C-alpha positions, 0 to 999 in steps of 0.5 A: 546512500541508503539502499532500499530492498523490496521483498514481495510476498504474495499472501493468502487466498487473494494473493495480496502483495505484502511488501517488506521494504528494508533500509539495507544500512540499518536493517529497519523495515516497514511492512506494507499490507500484511494481508495473510500468512503472518508466519511467512511475513514474520519468518522473512523478517526474522530470517534476515534479522530485520527490525520492523518499525512501521506497518502501513496500510494502503487501505483496510480491506480484509485481504490486506489486513488478515495478518495485521494483529499478529505482525503488530503483536510480534514486532511492536511496530507502529501502525499507520492507516488513513482515518477514513478507512475506519468502518470500511468493509467488504460485505460479509467480511466485517468492518475495520476498526483501527487498533489502539495506538494506530497513527492516522496518516494523510496527504503529505505526511511522511513516515521514516523507516531508517533513512527511507522516507515514505510520502503519503498521497491520498488516492481514494476511489477503491476505498474512501481512505486509500493511500499510495506510498511513494519512497525513492523511485518506488510507488506502492499503489495498493488497489488504486493502480494495477498493471494495465488496470485499476481497483474496482469501485463497486464495494461500499465506499467505492467511487469511480470518479475519485478513482480516475482522479487518483490515477490522474494524480499518480500519472502526474508525478514527475519522472518514472517509478517502479509501481508495486500494486496490491495484487499481480505483477509490478510495473513501471509508471511510464508503461501505465501512462502509455498503455493503461486504459483507465490512466489514459482516460484520466489523463486525457479527459479529467 
């Protein structure tokens, strides 16, 4: 059985959670949301003799992609992002354009890293092309689902109705999961179903 190792690296001014997810058998890894501090991310990969084969974005806001170019250049990994993130921006921080060779992924797609398989759920709301990645018993929810909260929807392309629908879809996943959000501490899906006011509203009223 492949063992999954998840390393959380809070990076940059906004302490964005960058995740390095490794298949411990093959030492292949994926980097999710390289938000800043390329040296921190690459240092961890190098120190542990990992081979980064995929960089996946939950969405393309500036605080999730600050180290993207450097990580791609150093690792030669493939970049995965939802096409609807193209042109998305936070005012004052420029807009996102996927680099040459990016792979556009969407609902139902899977990305394999060693023997780990990441399933893509499209979860718009915080951004039009936001995705949640499900791998084993872990969910990487970007800025869609936080511990006790959800992503803000007042940036261009944000939509609270879509955000609540996305929370309802995540809540409907069978079983329980560890939830690794884009900011703040990890949580459990069962706890969010029970206590997260946004998720409860989505479950009860949508």
